[in-house]
Backbone as CSV, one residue per row, in Angstrom:
resi,resn,N_x,N_y,N_z,CA_x,CA_y,CA_z,C_x,C_y,C_z
1,UNK,13.699,56.633,27.644,14.411,55.417,28.001,14.776,55.399,29.488
2,UNK,15.092,56.582,30.046,15.444,56.647,31.470,14.288,56.149,32.334
3,UNK,13.072,56.585,32.004,11.905,56.174,32.781,11.658,54.670,32.663
4,UNK,11.903,54.107,31.494,11.760,52.663,31.316,12.789,51.928,32.176
5,UNK,14.004,52.423,32.183,15.049,51.817,33.012,14.714,51.877,34.490
6,UNK,14.215,53.009,34.954,13.825,53.135,36.362,12.630,52.246,36.687
7,UNK,11.697,52.136,35.740,10.561,51.233,35.943,11.041,49.791,36.097
8,UNK,11.937,49.359,35.223,12.454,47.989,35.305,13.225,47.759,36.599
9,UNK,14.003,48.744,37.014,14.734,48.642,38.288,13.753,48.503,39.453
10,UNK,12.709,49.337,39.447,11.691,49.264,40.503,10.960,47.933,40.475
11,UNK,10.578,47.477,39.302,9.830,46.233,39.161,10.647,45.036,39.646
12,UNK,11.882,44.935,39.200,12.722,43.784,39.563,13.078,43.804,41.038
13,UNK,13.642,44.900,41.513,14.085,44.937,42.907,12.913,45.049,43.884
14,UNK,11.832,45.703,43.470,10.643,45.753,44.315,10.039,44.369,44.485
15,UNK,9.959,43.617,43.398,9.429,42.248,43.472,10.304,41.362,44.339
16,UNK,11.602,41.416,44.118,12.524,40.560,44.878,12.489,40.866,46.371
17,UNK,12.468,42.139,46.723,12.490,42.474,48.158,11.129,42.193,48.792
18,UNK,10.031,42.343,48.062,8.714,41.993,48.606,8.631,40.486,48.866
19,UNK,9.155,39.688,47.938,9.194,38.234,48.123,10.066,37.888,49.325
20,UNK,11.136,38.636,49.510,12.044,38.414,50.648,11.367,38.772,51.974
21,UNK,10.522,39.783,51.968,9.861,40.229,53.192,8.619,39.430,53.556
22,UNK,8.001,38.791,52.566,6.768,38.045,52.815,6.907,37.035,53.955
23,UNK,7.918,36.170,53.959,8.017,35.189,55.052,8.180,35.819,56.432
24,UNK,8.812,36.975,56.496,8.986,37.641,57.789,7.642,38.025,58.384
25,UNK,6.759,38.534,57.563,5.454,38.994,58.048,4.420,37.879,58.137
26,UNK,4.422,36.996,57.171,3.321,36.043,57.039,3.733,34.584,57.216
27,UNK,5.000,34.336,57.500,5.478,32.965,57.631,5.299,32.410,59.021
28,UNK,5.784,31.203,59.190,5.729,30.515,60.469,5.475,29.035,60.248
29,UNK,5.585,28.281,61.304,5.426,26.842,61.218,4.039,26.489,60.681
30,UNK,4.012,25.648,59.660,2.769,25.213,59.039,2.243,26.139,57.959
31,UNK,2.788,27.332,57.827,2.290,28.314,56.849,2.684,27.965,55.413
32,UNK,3.724,27.157,55.247,4.176,26.831,53.898,3.220,25.883,53.184
33,UNK,2.321,25.245,53.919,1.381,24.306,53.305,0.397,25.008,52.374
34,UNK,0.230,26.306,52.550,-0.699,27.055,51.693,-0.040,27.518,50.395
35,UNK,1.263,27.251,50.230,1.965,27.665,49.010,1.626,26.686,47.889
36,UNK,1.106,27.210,46.810,0.723,26.381,45.669,1.967,25.823,44.989
37,UNK,1.886,24.615,44.457,3.035,23.994,43.787,3.601,24.844,42.645
38,UNK,2.723,25.556,41.918,3.187,26.405,40.816,4.092,27.525,41.334
39,UNK,3.680,28.091,42.473,4.468,29.161,43.071,5.805,28.633,43.577
40,UNK,5.789,27.470,44.172,7.034,26.874,44.653,7.985,26.566,43.499
41,UNK,7.432,26.146,42.349,8.288,25.891,41.183,8.988,27.166,40.732
42,UNK,8.271,28.281,40.779,8.844,29.555,40.338,9.829,30.108,41.373
43,UNK,9.418,30.130,42.640,10.241,30.752,43.685,11.266,29.796,44.296
44,UNK,11.038,28.502,44.166,11.992,27.518,44.665,11.683,27.042,46.069
45,UNK,12.324,25.934,46.437,12.121,25.366,47.770,12.646,26.289,48.854
46,UNK,13.620,27.120,48.510,14.147,28.064,49.491,13.069,29.004,50.010
47,UNK,12.140,29.397,49.122,11.044,30.264,49.554,10.142,29.520,50.527
48,UNK,9.813,28.285,50.195,8.963,27.473,51.070,9.620,27.307,52.436
49,UNK,10.910,27.028,52.455,11.643,26.889,53.715,11.661,28.200,54.485
50,UNK,11.802,29.296,53.744,11.822,30.611,54.374,10.465,30.933,55.015
51,UNK,9.388,30.576,54.339,8.050,30.792,54.899,7.881,29.945,56.158
52,UNK,8.301,28.697,56.090,8.153,27.796,57.225,8.963,28.285,58.432
53,UNK,10.150,28.806,58.184,11.011,29.278,59.271,10.818,30.740,59.618
54,UNK,9.920,31.409,58.901,9.714,32.835,59.113,8.711,33.116,60.208
55,UNK,8.069,34.250,60.078,7.117,34.699,61.090,7.766,35.687,62.025
56,UNK,6.950,36.538,62.587,7.464,37.624,63.422,8.248,37.109,64.629
57,UNK,7.771,36.042,65.261,8.467,35.521,66.448,9.872,35.046,66.097
58,UNK,10.000,34.331,64.985,11.319,33.817,64.592,12.270,34.942,64.176
59,UNK,11.748,35.916,63.462,12.576,37.057,63.048,13.018,37.850,64.283
60,UNK,12.089,38.064,65.209,12.429,38.780,66.447,13.471,37.997,67.243
61,UNK,13.343,36.677,67.265,14.333,35.847,67.959,15.714,35.970,67.350
62,UNK,15.775,36.004,66.024,17.054,36.190,65.339,17.659,37.548,65.710
63,UNK,16.818,38.571,65.725,17.308,39.909,66.057,17.746,39.984,67.514
64,UNK,17.032,39.309,68.384,17.420,39.282,69.790,18.763,38.576,69.954
65,UNK,19.006,37.519,69.184,20.283,36.806,69.271,21.455,37.666,68.800
66,UNK,21.160,38.727,68.037,22.202,39.669,67.587,22.280,40.883,68.501
67,UNK,21.603,40.791,69.658,21.603,41.870,70.654,21.078,43.187,70.104
68,UNK,20.067,43.109,69.248,19.460,44.320,68.714,18.374,44.783,69.676
69,UNK,18.251,46.091,69.877,17.223,46.604,70.799,15.827,46.411,70.212
70,UNK,14.841,46.233,71.058,13.428,46.100,70.665,13.258,45.158,69.475
71,UNK,13.672,43.896,69.623,13.657,42.980,68.484,12.274,42.772,67.869
72,UNK,11.229,42.802,68.668,9.871,42.622,68.148,9.507,43.786,67.221
73,UNK,9.832,44.990,67.654,9.536,46.186,66.852,10.376,46.181,65.577
74,UNK,11.660,45.871,65.715,12.540,45.859,64.546,12.146,44.777,63.546
75,UNK,11.672,43.638,64.045,11.220,42.574,63.144,10.040,43.068,62.303
76,UNK,9.100,43.744,62.934,7.958,44.300,62.214,8.370,45.366,61.218
77,UNK,9.301,46.202,61.635,9.769,47.263,60.743,10.501,46.679,59.539
78,UNK,11.354,45.692,59.773,12.113,45.087,58.687,11.195,44.371,57.701
79,UNK,10.302,43.524,58.204,9.377,42.821,57.327,8.472,43.769,56.560
80,UNK,7.998,44.815,57.238,7.126,45.798,56.586,7.877,46.600,55.535
81,UNK,9.095,47.010,55.861,9.894,47.755,54.882,10.087,46.914,53.627
82,UNK,10.423,45.642,53.819,10.693,44.784,52.667,9.425,44.488,51.867
83,UNK,8.377,44.041,52.538,7.171,43.645,51.807,6.422,44.860,51.245
84,UNK,6.047,45.784,52.118,5.260,46.932,51.659,6.108,47.938,50.880
85,UNK,7.383,48.085,51.272,8.285,48.936,50.497,8.493,48.394,49.097
86,UNK,8.601,47.062,48.985,8.726,46.438,47.669,7.500,46.683,46.806
87,UNK,6.319,46.543,47.402,5.086,46.820,46.654,5.025,48.283,46.220
88,UNK,5.451,49.183,47.103,5.466,50.617,46.754,6.411,50.878,45.580
89,UNK,7.559,50.219,45.578,8.493,50.399,44.462,7.889,49.894,43.158
90,UNK,7.246,48.733,43.197,6.628,48.190,41.989,5.659,49.208,41.393
91,UNK,4.863,49.822,42.242,3.867,50.798,41.779,4.466,52.172,41.491
92,UNK,5.647,52.426,42.019,6.202,53.772,41.914,5.425,54.738,42.774
93,UNK,5.080,54.305,43.970,4.274,55.089,44.905,5.125,55.412,46.127
94,UNK,5.316,56.686,46.407,6.208,57.128,47.486,7.573,56.452,47.353
95,UNK,8.087,56.480,46.145,9.304,55.740,45.802,10.499,56.152,46.642
96,UNK,10.703,57.430,46.822,11.874,57.871,47.590,11.757,57.481,49.066
97,UNK,10.581,57.580,49.631,10.369,57.173,51.019,10.581,55.660,51.181
98,UNK,10.020,54.888,50.263,10.213,53.429,50.298,11.687,53.087,50.127
99,UNK,12.356,53.771,49.225,13.790,53.521,49.005,14.598,53.837,50.252
100,UNK,14.262,54.901,50.941,14.973,55.266,52.168,14.776,54.197,53.244
101,UNK,13.537,53.727,53.402,13.272,52.668,54.384,14.038,51.400,54.022
102,UNK,14.067,51.055,52.750,14.770,49.852,52.312,16.279,50.009,52.417
103,UNK,16.782,51.203,52.141,18.219,51.471,52.324,18.630,51.263,53.774
104,UNK,17.836,51.775,54.675,18.115,51.634,56.102,18.099,50.159,56.498
105,UNK,17.090,49.448,56.033,16.977,48.020,56.311,18.196,47.258,55.793
106,UNK,18.611,47.561,54.563,19.768,46.874,53.970,21.058,47.242,54.696
107,UNK,21.195,48.480,55.109,22.403,48.892,55.833,22.545,48.099,57.133
108,UNK,21.439,47.923,57.838,21.464,47.139,59.080,21.795,45.678,58.763
109,UNK,21.167,45.127,57.729,21.426,43.730,57.351,22.893,43.533,56.962
110,UNK,23.431,44.477,56.208,24.834,44.367,55.796,25.733,44.375,57.019
111,UNK,25.495,45.310,57.920,26.363,45.446,59.091,26.195,44.306,60.092
112,UNK,24.962,43.936,60.392,24.711,42.968,61.463,24.776,41.506,61.005
113,UNK,24.484,41.239,59.737,24.406,39.852,59.283,25.533,39.495,58.316
114,UNK,25.761,40.319,57.310,26.644,39.943,56.209,28.090,40.414,56.331
115,UNK,28.332,41.460,57.055,29.640,42.099,57.090,30.774,41.142,57.446
116,UNK,30.577,40.331,58.462,31.639,39.430,58.922,31.811,38.196,58.047
117,UNK,30.925,38.021,57.054,31.015,36.878,56.139,31.847,37.207,54.900
118,UNK,32.278,38.447,54.784,33.021,38.850,53.591,32.077,39.299,52.488
119,UNK,32.642,39.561,51.340,31.849,40.086,50.228,31.131,38.974,49.470
120,UNK,31.854,37.911,49.117,31.299,36.862,48.266,31.065,35.581,49.045
121,UNK,30.235,34.710,48.482,30.008,33.404,49.083,28.776,33.378,49.961
122,UNK,28.510,32.200,50.502,27.324,31.986,51.336,27.285,32.974,52.493
123,UNK,26.228,33.773,52.552,26.056,34.733,53.635,26.829,36.025,53.461
124,UNK,27.570,36.161,52.377,28.354,37.373,52.147,27.482,38.583,51.838
125,UNK,28.104,39.724,51.753,27.383,40.990,51.606,27.018,41.333,50.161
126,UNK,27.447,40.536,49.208,27.262,40.860,47.797,25.805,41.152,47.427
127,UNK,24.884,40.256,47.762,23.475,40.465,47.394,22.873,41.668,48.111
128,UNK,23.149,41.799,49.388,22.612,42.935,50.137,23.157,44.254,49.590
129,UNK,24.424,44.268,49.187,25.002,45.478,48.594,24.373,45.791,47.235
130,UNK,24.006,44.762,46.491,23.333,44.963,45.211,21.964,45.614,45.433
131,UNK,21.213,45.102,46.414,19.941,45.734,46.766,20.168,47.170,47.225
132,UNK,21.173,47.380,48.061,21.490,48.713,48.574,21.730,49.672,47.408
133,UNK,22.502,49.236,46.420,22.804,50.087,45.265,21.545,50.425,44.466
134,UNK,20.661,49.446,44.300,19.417,49.694,43.563,18.546,50.702,44.309
135,UNK,18.425,50.535,45.625,17.576,51.442,46.401,18.192,52.838,46.466
136,UNK,19.514,52.923,46.531,20.179,54.220,46.509,19.941,54.923,45.170
137,UNK,20.005,54.178,44.086,19.733,54.737,42.762,18.319,55.304,42.686
138,UNK,17.343,54.568,43.214,15.956,55.039,43.181,15.732,56.226,44.108
139,UNK,16.457,56.266,45.220,16.358,57.418,46.114,16.860,58.679,45.406
140,UNK,17.961,58.557,44.707,18.569,59.709,44.042,17.808,60.085,42.762
141,UNK,17.490,59.094,41.933,16.901,59.371,40.616,15.394,59.547,40.654
142,UNK,14.740,58.996,41.671,13.283,59.025,41.704,12.712,57.890,40.880
143,UNK,11.394,57.838,40.765,10.730,56.692,40.163,10.666,56.683,38.637
144,UNK,10.859,57.832,38.023,10.644,57.928,36.582,9.171,58.216,36.269
145,UNK,8.868,58.390,35.008,7.522,58.805,34.615,6.519,57.647,34.600
146,UNK,6.999,56.420,34.538,6.103,55.268,34.535,5.885,54.856,35.999
147,UNK,5.097,55.666,36.708,4.907,55.439,38.141,3.690,56.227,38.620
148,UNK,3.220,55.865,39.797,2.149,56.653,40.402,2.663,58.006,40.872
149,UNK,3.969,58.076,41.226,4.572,59.335,41.652,4.729,60.311,40.496
150,UNK,4.868,59.802,39.299,5.100,60.615,38.094,6.312,61.526,38.241
151,UNK,7.394,60.974,38.786,8.566,61.785,39.030,9.647,61.497,38.105
């Protein structure tokens, strides 16, 4: 049962964070036109808006506005951690390494974006802390037996 629970945790949070990272890497103006209506129905208009407003340049600009060093590099690292780290979690492949990268990403997001908004409400830290807790659990517990890691 433990392995099933870890698999479900990896599947749910890996999928959600990969979907969250997709617009950062592959988004940008005009990119939302390639989103199929079926996908938009499932993921919502927020995803379409996120794709349209995403892209490496926009993410780097946001990071630069927060006075973060090397915003272009950090934008790539953040989008890659979320998208590829999420895929790794789904597969249970290098789970602890992916969890560590995602933990780091969430810690920065909590501190730089959500911290001053409080815990609950629009922009608050609640969702980011939930992701943080899931990734911390996977870092400590490992992927379980239903994984490519077989841990």
